[in-house]
N, C-alpha and C positions, 0 to 999 in steps of 0.2 A: 492434534490427533490426525486430521485429514492428510497432512503431508506425509506423516510417518506411515499411516495405513496405506495410502496410495503408493508410496515407495515400496512397501512390502508386497503389495499386489503386483507392481511392476517387476519385482525381482523374480517372480515365477511366471508372469505373463510374457515377459520377454523371451525366455527360452522356449516356452510352450508355443508362442507364435512362430518363432524361427523353425521349430520342428514340425509345425502344422498339426500339433496335438491339441485336443480339446482340453480346456482348463476348467476344473470345478473348484471354486473357493468354498471350503467347508467352514461352517461356524462363523460366518461373517456377522459381526455385531459391533455395536458401539459400546465403548467403555468410557464412562464419564458423562458430563452434562454440558459440554461446550456448544452443543447445538449444531455442529457442523457435519454430522454423519451424512447428510444429503450430498455433501461434496464427494464423499467416498463412493456413494451409489452412482453419482453422475460420472465419476471417473471410470467405473466399471462399464457404464453405458457407452462411454467414449471408446473404451477398448473393444467393445462388442461390434463396433462398426468395422473393425479390421480383422477380428479373429473370433473363434468359438469360445466364449466365456460365459459361465453361469455361476450361481452360488446357492448356498442354503444357510438357514439359521433356525434356531429354536425360539418359540414364542414366550420367552421368559426374560426378566431383567436381572435375575440373580445368577451368578456363576458359582459353581461348586469347586472348591480348591482346598489345599492345605492351609492351615492358619499361618504357616511360615511365610506364605506369599505376602502377608501383611507387613513383613519386616523388610528393611533395606536389603538390596541385593548383595551389598558388601558383606553383611552378616550371614545371609543365607549361603553365600559362596564358601564359607568356612565349614559347612556341613552340619547335619542335625546334632551331632555330638557336641560341637562347639556352641551351637545355639542353646542346647539344653544346659550346658555348663553356665552360660551367661544368664539364663533364666534363674538358675539356682543361686548364683553369686551376686547378681545385681538385678533383682526383679524390678526395681523401680525404674531403672534405665530401659529395660525391655518394654515395660508398660508404656513408658513415654514414647518409645519408637512405634509401638502399635497405635498409640493415640495420634501420633504425627502422620500416620497413613492417611488420615482425613475422613475415614468412614465413621458415621455416627453409630452408637451402640445398637440402635434399632435396625440398622442395615446389615448386621452381622449375626447369623444364626449358627449355632453349634450343630453340626450334622453328624459328626463321629467323634466319640471320646470313650473308648472301650472301658477304661479304668474308672470313669466317672459317668456312668450311663444316665444318671438323673439330669445331667446338663444337656443332653441331646434333645433337640427340638426347641430349645430356648434361645432367644436373642439376648444380646449382652445387657439389655435393660433389666433382665431378671437376675442379674448378678447380686450376690449377698452384700456386696460393697461396691467399690469402684469397678466399673465394667472391664477395664483393661488390666487391672490387677488380677481380676478373676480369670481372665484369659491366660495370663502368665501362669497362674496356679494350675489351670487345666493343662497347659503345655508341660509343666513339670510332672504332674500326676500321670500323664499319658506318654511321657518320654517323647514329647513333640509330635505324637501321632494324633493330631486333632484336625478334623476337617470342618470347614465352615462354608456356608452359602452367603455370598456378599452381594448386596444390591449395588450393581455397578453400571446399570444402563437406564434408559428412559423408554417408557411405553410408546411415546410418539415416534421414537426411532424404529421400534419394532413395527409399528403400523406403516411407517414410511417405506421400510424395506419390503413388506408384504404387498405393497402397491406395485412393485416392479414385477412384471410377468416372468422374468427370467430367474426369479428367486424362489426356491422351493423350501418345503418344510424339512428340517433335519433334527435329529435327536441329540447328536454329540454325546451319547451316553450308552452304557451297556444295558441291554435288555434285562430287566429284573421283574420278579413277580411279587405278590403280596406276602410271600413267606420270607422275604429278605429281612434279616434282623441285624446285620453287621453294622448298619448305620441308618440314619434318616436320609434315604436317597433323594437326590434331586429329582423332581417329577419328570424331567426330560427322559427318564428311563422308561416311562410308559405313557406319558401324557401329551407330547407335543402335537401330534396330529389332531387329536380331539380338541385341544386348546385352540389350535390355529383355525380349524374349521368351525369352532363354536363362536369365534368372534375376534380373536386377535388379528389385526391387520386387514379386517374386512370393513370397508367403508359402509357406514349406515347400520352396522350391526351393534351388538351390545358393547359397552365400553371396554376397551382393552384393559383398563385397570382392574376389572374383575378376573383377569387371567393371571393372577399372582401365584407365587410359589405356594 
């Protein structure tokens, strides 16, 4: 991860530096648990010695995305209609591909499934059978319009980021109010500033693990 993320940062830092423009890296976060996110933060520190660079992140370890992101890119590239057809004709294969993604059932929460609203808010451990067979069922029932929150980061990386003075709090989400019912929204829509100031990333304060989704 560090080499890829650092290369991605360099891809925008290079032109920004040559143009003398300030660079803001939005939604900087670690995905995975390889423990090397500090190398990415150090890389930004190094860039800051020669140009105006800063970043922001939200204080959560779950990312909100479509369930299709759990499938291989080769299949996603065929489009939602092709994925839906594959779910209908070979559900066992699709369940296997979802399982191969590597995320445990407890790390995947259903956030939007309009045709099956009773599923919303549950992680895959609540499936009536095999967790990934159930996810395929939800994809079919909702014509692939299923959102999930996936635990894909580590609290220690969130804390490490907030220790850098150039890294600010960001939401990376649309502002929503309590009347929103279209989905179970990621709490970044209203909670990141409160969460961050209440403890995430603040040395000596309450455990960051209490700042969960």
